[in-house]
C-alpha positions in Angstrom: 93.9 111.4 130.8 90.7 113.6 130.9 87.6 112.6 128.9 87.1 116.3 127.9 88.6 117.0 124.2 91.6 118.9 124.1 93.0 121.5 121.6 96.7 121.6 120.8 99.4 124.1 120.2 102.5 123.3 117.8 105.8 123.9 119.0 109.2 123.8 116.9 111.5 121.0 118.4 114.2 120.4 115.8 117.1 117.6 116.3 120.1 116.1 114.5 120.4 112.9 112.8 123.9 111.9 111.5 124.9 115.2 111.9 122.3 117.1 109.9 119.5 119.2 111.3 116.0 117.9 111.1 112.7 119.8 111.4 110.4 118.5 114.1 106.9 119.8 115.4 105.6 119.0 119.0 101.8 119.0 119.1 101.0 119.4 122.8 97.2 118.9 124.1 96.4 122.0 126.1 95.5 121.5 129.8 97.5 118.1 130.1 100.7 117.8 132.1 103.5 115.8 130.6 101.2 113.9 128.2 102.1 110.7 126.6 103.7 110.9 123.1 103.2 109.5 119.5 106.3 109.9 117.2 105.0 110.2 113.6 106.3 110.6 110.3 105.3 110.7 106.5 104.9 108.3 103.8 107.0 107.8 100.6 108.8 111.2 99.5 106.3 113.0 101.6 106.6 115.8 104.2 105.5 116.3 107.8 103.0 118.8 106.6 101.1 116.3 104.3 98.2 115.6 106.7 100.3 114.6 109.7 98.9 117.7 111.6 95.4 116.5 111.1 96.3 113.1 112.6 98.3 114.8 115.5 95.1 117.1 116.2 93.0 113.9 116.7 95.3 112.5 119.1 95.5 115.5 121.0 91.9 115.6 121.4 92.4 112.4 123.6 95.2 114.1 125.5 98.3 112.7 123.6 101.1 114.6 122.2 102.7 114.0 118.7 106.2 114.6 117.5 106.1 115.0 113.6 109.3 115.2 111.7 111.0 115.5 108.3 113.7 112.8 107.3 116.8 114.2 106.4 116.7 115.5 102.5 112.9 116.3 102.9 110.6 119.3 103.8 112.3 121.8 106.4 115.2 119.5 107.1 118.9 119.6 105.7 120.4 117.5 103.1 121.0 116.8 99.7 119.6 115.4 97.2 116.4 116.4 97.8 113.7 113.6 98.5 116.1 110.8 98.6 114.1 107.9 99.6 116.4 105.5 101.6 114.9 102.8 104.3 118.4 103.0 105.9 118.6 106.7 106.3 115.0 107.1 107.2 115.3 104.3 110.2 118.3 106.1 111.5 116.3 109.1 111.5 113.5 107.5 113.3 115.9 106.5 116.0 117.1 110.1 116.4 113.6 111.3 116.4 112.6 108.7 119.1 115.6 109.5 121.3 114.9 113.3 121.0 111.4 113.3 121.4 111.5 111.0 124.5 113.9 113.4 126.2 111.6 116.5 125.7 110.7 118.0 129.1 107.1 118.7 128.0 106.1 115.2 127.5 106.2 111.7 129.6 108.8 110.0 127.4 107.9 106.6 129.4 104.4 106.5 128.0 105.5 106.3 124.2 104.1 105.0 120.7 105.1 105.2 117.1 102.6 106.0 114.2 103.3 105.6 110.5 101.5 105.2 107.2 102.3 103.7 103.9 106.2 103.9 103.6 106.5 105.1 107.3 104.1 102.5 108.3 106.7 99.8 107.5 109.3 101.9 109.2 107.4 101.8 112.3 107.2 98.0 112.2 111.3 97.7 112.1 111.6 100.7 114.3 109.2 99.1 117.1 111.2 95.9 116.7 114.5 97.9 118.0 113.1 100.4 120.3 112.7 99.1 124.1 109.9 100.6 126.3 107.3 101.2 123.6 103.8 101.3 124.7 102.1 100.9 121.3 102.8 101.2 117.6 100.2 102.0 114.8 100.9 101.1 111.0 98.4 102.7 108.7 98.2 101.0 105.3 101.9 99.8 105.7 104.3 99.3 103.2 105.4 95.7 104.2 107.2 93.7 101.7 109.1 95.3 98.6 109.6 91.8 97.1 105.8 91.2 96.7 105.2 94.9 95.6 107.7 94.2 92.8 105.8 91.2 91.8 102.5 93.0 91.6 103.7 95.4 89.1 103.9 94.6 85.4 107.4 93.4 83.9 107.6 96.7 81.7 107.4 98.7 85.1 110.0 96.8 86.7 112.4 97.0 83.7 111.7 100.7 83.4 112.6 101.1 87.3 115.6 99.1 87.0 116.8 101.2 84.0 116.2 104.3 85.9 117.9 103.3 88.9 120.8 102.1 87.0 121.2 105.4 85.4 120.9 107.1 88.9 123.6 104.9 90.4 125.9 105.4 87.3 125.5 109.3 87.7 126.1 109.5 91.4 129.1 107.5 91.1 130.8 110.0 88.9 129.3 112.9 90.9 126.7 114.0 88.3 122.9 114.2 88.9 120.8 113.1 90.6 118.8 111.5 87.7 114.9 112.3 89.2 112.0 110.3 88.6 108.4 111.3 89.4 106.9 110.5 92.7 103.3 109.8 91.2 101.8 109.7 87.7 98.9 108.6 85.9 98.6 104.9 85.0 100.6 104.3 81.8 103.3 107.1 82.7 106.3 106.2 84.8 106.8 107.0 88.4 107.4 105.4 91.7 103.5 105.1 92.1 101.4 105.2 89.1 98.5 102.8 90.1 94.9 104.1 89.5 93.9 106.6 92.0 97.7 107.3 93.2 98.3 110.6 91.5 95.1 112.0 92.6 95.1 110.7 96.0 98.7 111.5 96.6 98.5 115.2 95.3 95.3 115.7 97.7 97.6 115.5 100.6 100.0 118.4 99.4 99.1 121.7 101.1 98.2 124.6 99.2 101.0 126.8 98.3 103.7 124.0 99.1 107.1 124.1 97.4 107.2 120.3 97.3 108.3 118.8 93.9 107.0 115.8 92.5 110.2 114.1 92.0 112.7 111.7 93.7 116.3 110.4 93.0 115.9 107.3 90.7 118.5 105.4 92.4 116.2 104.6 95.4 113.8 102.4 93.2 115.8 99.2 93.8 116.4 99.8 97.3 112.4 99.8 97.8 112.1 96.2 96.1 114.8 95.0 98.7 113.0 96.6 101.9 111.2 93.9 103.9 109.6 95.1 107.2 107.6 92.1 107.3 110.7 90.3 108.6 110.8 92.3 111.5 107.0 91.9 112.8 107.8 88.9 115.1 110.1 90.9 117.1 107.6 93.6 118.0 106.8 93.4 121.8 104.3 96.2 122.2 100.6 95.8 121.1 100.4 97.3 117.6 97.5 98.4 115.5 97.4 97.6 111.7 95.0 99.3 109.5 94.7 97.5 106.2 93.1 98.9 103.2 91.2 96.0 101.3 91.1 98.1 98.0 94.6 99.3 98.3 96.2 99.6 94.6 100.1 99.9 95.8 100.0 97.2 98.8 98.3 94.1 98.6 95.9 93.4 101.6 97.0 90.0 101.8 100.5 91.0 102.4 99.5 93.5 104.9 97.5 90.9 106.7 100.2 88.3 106.4 102.5 90.7 108.2 100.0 91.6 110.9 99.5 87.9 111.9 103.4 87.6 112.5 103.0 90.2 115.2 102.6 88.8 118.7 100.1 91.5 120.0 98.2 92.8 117.0 94.9 94.3 116.3 94.0 93.9 112.7 91.5 96.4 111.3 90.4 95.7 107.6 88.6 98.5 105.9 86.8 98.8 102.5 88.9 101.6 101.1 91.7 102.4 99.0 95.4 103.5 99.9 94.6 107.1 100.2 91.0 107.3 101.5 92.2 107.2 105.1 93.5 110.6 105.0 90.6 112.7 104.4 86.9 112.8 104.6 84.6 110.3 106.4 87.3 107.6 106.4 89.9 109.9 108.1 87.3 110.6 110.9 86.6 106.8 111.5 90.1 105.8 111.2 91.8 108.7 113.4 89.4 108.1 116.1 90.0 104.3 115.9 93.7 105.2 116.2 93.4 107.6 118.9 91.3 105.3 121.0 93.7 102.5 120.6 96.7 105.1 121.4 94.9 106.2 124.6 94.0 102.6 125.9 97.8 101.7 125.8 99.2 104.9 126.9 97.2 105.8 130.0 
């Protein structure tokens, strides 16, 4: 790959997962013939336009293509109810996206990497343990263990989450609903994420004019507590970069470090930042450059 910086062009490259249409964007660095490829997806209840293009542009500057997609039920993809968070469904979508992206004629599918942040950072760990022939993986401020996340929240929050989830499951069982809860809220108000800074940090990712709604089906809450990507870490065979935020209010830095240490070929970077600081400003510039350099080293 050339040392000269590259601009990119964005192409629609949609695919199907479990019979539903999923929206995908292919970011191609201009002037690079069949570049290597990074498959990437968004965090909890988000969409592909929530800062993924910014990271894709950073990778394109190093001659790397990116494929960013919306899960089923999110963004421009099909599926109801909207914003249904489901690790099982998301992981199936990851596999469908990887298989689709790998076959695109514009890229070199043999030089493939995965990138995920927050909730999708956990999905990257699981998917990397399952996909053969990966060159690299990047897990940025990743969700690694729902069990420890549940323990870090006060009992009142867990009780509220259980009540909302039970209500959502009951309504779904009789074909009513869904029962929604907020994705983010201020501390003291119930939401899937209500730690200090979560509401401001998350909403800053939402593009101006977006029709995204701050809600997700409540029945997903209990599945989050049972989701443990850390268990898959020892099975990852490719070089993996893990970016840990020492001031993370959502995912404990000690849990991220513990998961990283279980990956055979790992580079762990700890930064003095919060969970959402890596998406914009000075820290975005530093983190995206660090990740682009890591990907370039392993995709050449």
